[in-house]
C-alpha positions as CSV (number, residue, x, y, z in Angstrom):
1,X,-26.6,67.5,-30.5
2,X,-26.2,65.8,-26.9
3,X,-29.2,64.4,-24.9
4,X,-28.3,66.0,-21.7
5,X,-28.3,69.8,-24.1
6,X,-31.4,68.6,-25.8
7,X,-33.1,68.2,-22.2
8,X,-31.3,71.8,-21.1
9,X,-32.6,74.3,-23.5
10,X,-36.5,72.4,-23.8
11,X,-37.5,71.3,-20.9
12,X,-39.0,74.9,-20.1
13,X,-41.1,74.5,-22.7
14,X,-42.0,70.8,-22.3
15,X,-43.2,72.4,-18.5
16,X,-45.2,74.7,-19.1
17,X,-47.0,73.0,-22.0
18,X,-47.6,69.5,-19.0
19,X,-49.3,73.2,-17.0
20,X,-52.1,74.0,-20.2
21,X,-52.8,70.7,-21.0
22,X,-53.6,69.5,-17.1
23,X,-55.1,73.8,-16.1
24,X,-58.9,74.3,-16.5
25,X,-61.0,75.5,-19.5
26,X,-60.5,78.8,-18.5
27,X,-56.4,78.6,-17.9
28,X,-56.0,77.1,-21.2
29,X,-58.7,79.8,-23.2
30,X,-56.0,82.1,-21.8
31,X,-53.0,80.5,-22.7
32,X,-54.6,79.5,-26.5
33,X,-51.8,81.1,-27.8
34,X,-48.5,79.6,-26.1
35,X,-50.7,76.4,-26.1
36,X,-50.0,76.6,-29.8
37,X,-46.3,77.7,-29.7
38,X,-45.4,74.9,-27.4
39,X,-47.9,72.2,-29.4
40,X,-45.7,72.8,-32.5
41,X,-42.3,72.9,-30.6
42,X,-42.7,70.1,-28.5
43,X,-44.3,67.7,-32.0
44,X,-41.0,68.9,-33.0
45,X,-38.8,68.0,-29.9
46,X,-40.4,64.2,-30.1
47,X,-39.1,64.0,-34.3
48,X,-35.8,65.0,-32.8
49,X,-35.7,62.6,-29.7
50,X,-36.7,59.7,-32.2
51,X,-34.1,60.9,-34.5
52,X,-31.3,60.8,-32.2
53,X,-32.2,58.0,-30.5
54,X,-32.6,59.9,-27.1
55,X,-33.4,57.8,-23.7
56,X,-37.0,56.5,-24.4
57,X,-37.8,57.9,-20.7
58,X,-37.4,61.3,-22.6
59,X,-39.4,59.9,-26.0
60,X,-42.2,58.3,-23.9
61,X,-42.7,62.0,-22.3
62,X,-42.7,63.9,-25.3
63,X,-45.3,61.3,-26.5
64,X,-47.8,61.5,-23.9
65,X,-47.4,65.7,-23.9
66,X,-48.2,65.2,-27.8
67,X,-51.1,63.0,-27.4
68,X,-52.4,65.2,-24.9
69,X,-52.2,68.0,-27.2
70,X,-53.7,65.9,-30.3
71,X,-57.0,65.3,-27.3
72,X,-57.0,69.0,-27.2
73,X,-56.8,70.6,-30.3
74,X,-58.3,67.9,-32.3
75,X,-61.0,65.9,-30.8
76,X,-64.6,66.1,-31.9
77,X,-67.1,68.3,-29.4
78,X,-70.8,68.0,-29.3
79,X,-72.5,70.5,-29.5
80,X,-73.1,71.0,-25.6
81,X,-76.3,70.8,-24.2
82,X,-76.6,74.5,-22.1
83,X,-75.8,75.3,-25.9
84,X,-78.4,74.3,-27.2
85,X,-80.8,75.0,-23.8
86,X,-79.3,78.8,-24.5
87,X,-80.8,78.7,-28.3
88,X,-84.0,77.7,-27.7
89,X,-84.9,79.8,-25.2
90,X,-83.0,83.1,-25.9
91,X,-81.0,82.7,-29.3
92,X,-83.4,81.7,-31.9
93,X,-86.7,83.8,-30.3
94,X,-84.7,87.0,-29.9
95,X,-83.4,86.7,-33.5
96,X,-86.8,86.1,-34.9
97,X,-88.0,89.5,-32.3
98,X,-85.2,92.0,-34.5
99,X,-87.0,90.7,-37.7
100,X,-90.4,91.3,-36.4
101,X,-91.2,93.8,-39.4
102,X,-90.2,90.9,-41.8
103,X,-91.2,88.1,-40.6
104,X,-94.9,89.7,-39.8
105,X,-95.5,91.6,-43.9
106,X,-94.5,87.6,-44.8
107,X,-96.9,86.3,-42.5
108,X,-99.9,88.3,-44.2
109,X,-99.2,87.7,-46.9
110,X,-99.2,84.0,-46.2
111,X,-101.9,83.7,-44.4
112,X,-104.0,86.8,-45.8
113,X,-103.5,84.9,-49.2
114,X,-104.6,81.9,-47.7
115,X,-108.1,82.6,-46.6
116,X,-108.0,84.8,-49.6
117,X,-108.5,81.3,-51.9
118,X,-110.3,79.5,-49.2
119,X,-112.9,82.3,-48.8
120,X,-113.3,81.5,-52.3
121,X,-113.4,78.2,-52.3
122,X,-116.2,78.4,-49.3
123,X,-118.6,80.4,-51.5
124,X,-117.4,78.8,-55.4
125,X,-117.8,75.1,-54.4
126,X,-116.5,74.8,-58.9
127,X,-113.0,77.2,-57.8
128,X,-111.2,74.7,-56.5
129,X,-111.8,72.2,-59.2
130,X,-110.8,74.9,-61.9
131,X,-107.6,75.1,-60.3
132,X,-106.6,71.3,-58.8
133,X,-107.5,68.2,-60.7
134,X,-110.4,66.4,-59.7
135,X,-108.1,63.6,-58.5
136,X,-106.6,65.1,-56.4
137,X,-109.6,66.9,-54.6
138,X,-110.9,63.6,-54.8
139,X,-107.9,61.7,-53.2
140,X,-107.7,64.4,-50.4
141,X,-111.4,64.5,-49.4
142,X,-111.7,60.4,-48.8
143,X,-108.2,61.2,-46.2
144,X,-111.0,63.6,-44.4
145,X,-114.3,61.6,-45.0
146,X,-115.3,59.7,-41.8
147,X,-117.3,57.4,-43.7
148,X,-114.2,56.0,-45.1
149,X,-112.5,52.4,-44.4
150,X,-108.9,53.8,-43.1
151,X,-110.6,57.2,-40.8
152,X,-111.2,55.5,-37.4
153,X,-108.8,52.2,-37.9
154,X,-105.5,53.8,-35.4
155,X,-102.8,53.0,-36.7
156,X,-99.9,51.0,-35.1
157,X,-96.5,52.0,-33.5
158,X,-94.9,51.0,-36.8
159,X,-97.1,52.9,-39.4
160,X,-96.6,55.9,-36.9
161,X,-93.4,56.0,-37.0
162,X,-92.8,55.3,-40.8
163,X,-95.2,58.7,-41.3
164,X,-92.8,60.2,-38.7
165,X,-90.6,59.9,-41.1
166,X,-92.3,60.8,-44.1
167,X,-93.4,64.1,-42.7
168,X,-89.4,64.9,-41.5
169,X,-88.8,64.8,-44.8
170,X,-91.9,66.4,-46.6
171,X,-91.6,69.3,-43.9
172,X,-88.3,69.7,-44.2
173,X,-88.3,69.8,-48.2
174,X,-90.2,72.1,-48.7
175,X,-88.7,74.2,-46.4
176,X,-85.3,74.0,-48.1
177,X,-86.9,74.9,-51.1
178,X,-88.3,78.1,-49.3
179,X,-84.9,79.2,-48.2
180,X,-82.9,77.9,-51.1
181,X,-85.6,80.1,-53.4
182,X,-83.4,83.3,-52.0
183,X,-80.6,82.4,-54.1
184,X,-82.5,84.1,-57.4
185,X,-83.1,87.2,-55.7
186,X,-85.9,86.3,-53.5
187,X,-88.5,85.9,-55.6
188,X,-88.0,82.2,-55.5
189,X,-89.2,82.4,-52.0
190,X,-91.2,84.6,-52.6
191,X,-93.0,82.5,-54.9
192,X,-92.9,79.0,-53.4
193,X,-95.0,80.9,-50.2
194,X,-97.8,82.3,-52.2
195,X,-97.8,78.6,-54.0
196,X,-98.2,77.3,-50.8
197,X,-100.2,80.0,-49.3
198,X,-102.7,79.4,-52.3
199,X,-102.8,75.3,-52.7
200,X,-103.1,75.8,-48.5
201,X,-106.0,77.7,-49.0
202,X,-107.6,76.0,-51.6
203,X,-107.3,72.8,-49.9
204,X,-108.8,74.3,-46.9
205,X,-111.9,76.5,-48.2
206,X,-112.6,73.0,-50.7
207,X,-113.4,70.5,-47.5
208,X,-114.9,72.9,-45.3
209,X,-117.0,73.4,-48.4
210,X,-117.6,69.5,-48.9
211,X,-118.7,69.1,-45.7
212,X,-115.4,67.5,-43.5
213,X,-114.7,70.7,-41.8
214,X,-115.8,69.0,-38.7
215,X,-112.2,66.2,-39.5
216,X,-109.9,68.2,-41.3
217,X,-109.6,70.8,-38.5
218,X,-108.8,68.5,-35.7
219,X,-106.0,66.8,-37.4
220,X,-104.1,70.1,-39.0
221,X,-104.8,73.1,-35.7
222,X,-101.7,70.9,-33.3
223,X,-99.1,70.2,-36.3
224,X,-99.6,73.3,-38.1
225,X,-98.6,75.5,-34.9
226,X,-95.0,75.0,-35.5
227,X,-95.0,73.8,-38.8
228,X,-97.1,76.9,-40.6
229,X,-94.8,79.2,-38.5
230,X,-91.7,77.4,-39.8
231,X,-92.5,77.9,-43.6
232,X,-93.2,81.4,-42.7
233,X,-89.7,82.1,-41.1
234,X,-88.1,79.6,-44.0
235,X,-89.6,81.9,-46.7
236,X,-88.5,84.6,-45.0
237,X,-84.2,83.7,-44.6
238,X,-84.5,83.0,-47.8
239,X,-85.9,86.3,-49.5
240,X,-83.5,88.3,-47.0
241,X,-80.8,86.8,-48.8
242,X,-82.6,88.6,-52.1
243,X,-83.0,91.9,-49.7
244,X,-79.3,91.6,-49.5
245,X,-78.9,91.3,-52.6
246,X,-80.3,94.8,-53.8
247,X,-79.6,96.3,-50.5
248,X,-75.9,96.0,-49.4
249,X,-75.7,99.2,-46.8
250,X,-72.1,99.7,-48.3
251,X,-70.5,96.1,-48.6
252,X,-69.8,94.3,-51.7
253,X,-72.4,92.1,-53.1
254,X,-70.6,89.2,-52.1
255,X,-70.2,89.9,-48.0
256,X,-74.1,91.9,-48.1
257,X,-75.4,88.1,-48.4
258,X,-72.7,86.5,-46.5
259,X,-73.4,88.6,-43.7
260,X,-77.9,88.1,-44.5
261,X,-76.9,84.1,-44.5
262,X,-75.0,84.2,-41.2
263,X,-77.8,86.3,-40.0
264,X,-80.7,84.3,-41.0
265,X,-78.6,80.9,-39.9
266,X,-80.2,81.1,-36.3
267,X,-84.0,80.8,-38.2
268,X,-83.2,78.3,-40.6
269,X,-81.7,76.0,-37.1
270,X,-84.7,77.3,-35.2
271,X,-87.1,76.3,-38.6
272,X,-85.7,73.0,-38.9
273,X,-86.4,72.4,-34.6
274,X,-89.4,72.9,-35.5
275,X,-91.0,71.3,-38.8
276,X,-89.3,68.0,-36.3
277,X,-91.6,69.0,-33.8
278,X,-94.7,68.9,-35.6
279,X,-93.6,65.7,-37.5
280,X,-94.1,64.2,-34.0
281,X,-97.3,65.5,-33.4
282,X,-98.2,64.9,-37.1
283,X,-97.1,61.3,-36.7
284,X,-98.0,60.5,-33.6
285,X,-100.7,62.3,-31.9
286,X,-103.1,64.6,-35.1
287,X,-103.7,61.1,-36.7
288,X,-105.7,60.0,-33.3
289,X,-109.4,60.1,-34.5
290,X,-110.5,58.8,-31.5
291,X,-109.7,61.2,-29.2
292,X,-112.2,63.4,-28.5
293,X,-112.3,66.7,-31.1
294,X,-112.7,69.3,-27.7
295,X,-109.1,67.9,-26.7
296,X,-107.6,68.0,-29.9
297,X,-108.8,71.9,-30.6
298,X,-107.9,72.4,-27.3
299,X,-104.6,71.6,-27.6
300,X,-104.0,73.2,-31.2
301,X,-104.9,76.1,-29.9
302,X,-103.0,75.9,-27.2
303,X,-100.3,75.2,-29.1
304,X,-100.7,78.4,-31.2
305,X,-101.0,80.1,-28.2
306,X,-97.7,78.8,-26.9
307,X,-95.8,79.7,-29.9
308,X,-97.1,83.2,-29.6
309,X,-96.1,84.1,-26.3
310,X,-93.0,81.8,-26.7
311,X,-91.3,84.9,-29.8
312,X,-92.8,87.3,-27.8
313,X,-91.7,87.1,-24.2
314,X,-88.6,84.1,-23.9
315,X,-84.9,85.4,-24.0
316,X,-86.3,88.8,-22.9
317,X,-83.5,90.7,-20.6
318,X,-84.7,93.7,-20.4
319,X,-88.1,96.0,-21.7
320,X,-85.6,97.8,-24.1
321,X,-84.2,94.5,-25.9
322,X,-83.4,95.4,-29.5
């Protein structure tokens, strides 16, 4: 193979590839198949040119084209900011509304169990002690006792940041167990959901019965809007996997579970974001006992209303949205 014949035979492909890599993104998308084909051929051309010791100008041109192709083909792309905003404003709330029946049933189960056991603790002071060890109840009472030494001691920024890391780890681990329990045909998620509901209800009822409602609710009301909602979403996503294990709608069992996992992925991703926000609020706002109770309760009520309106209204295209 002579250098001249090589150039004459391959130059058109080089020119075509050069136009592809220099064009805009839309042009490149339309030429995706030719791009891959040309890139493979030019990579081979570069090896051929080097093997035959062709003119360095040719090798340099081919090397430039290969590098340009590598940048386009193998460069790591971050999640575009626009995609992230679209997920928050459109994808996540729409996916939640699409599953509103199952999520509503999960919410009723969670809050129903929590309120029921909380009611038992308020009207029977011995009930909580019969279920939860006394030393745990004593530690919880100490946390919310306004007479305790730590209660009105402001935390510094370092402590707040440490607690933020702890809250993120704790919240995410709970949500992960909720979702991962779905591998046991959904029963694991259901079990974790009920256990958390019972525990939250008993603790809340015990603190109310102990006279610490005025310190407990201002602390939990703000971050609870995000945290409890995300826990319910995580449990529902796990139970969805279990449901699709039994109800396959004509698909194979593995394909049905795979489809359910893909369907639940936006809800899980949104739940993780909500738990991250909850950790920020809990670390840097909920613990500020020096703020007026009215302000803290008002902020919490605002966030609960905001969450409700967000999932009801965000991302709607029209009245007939599915």
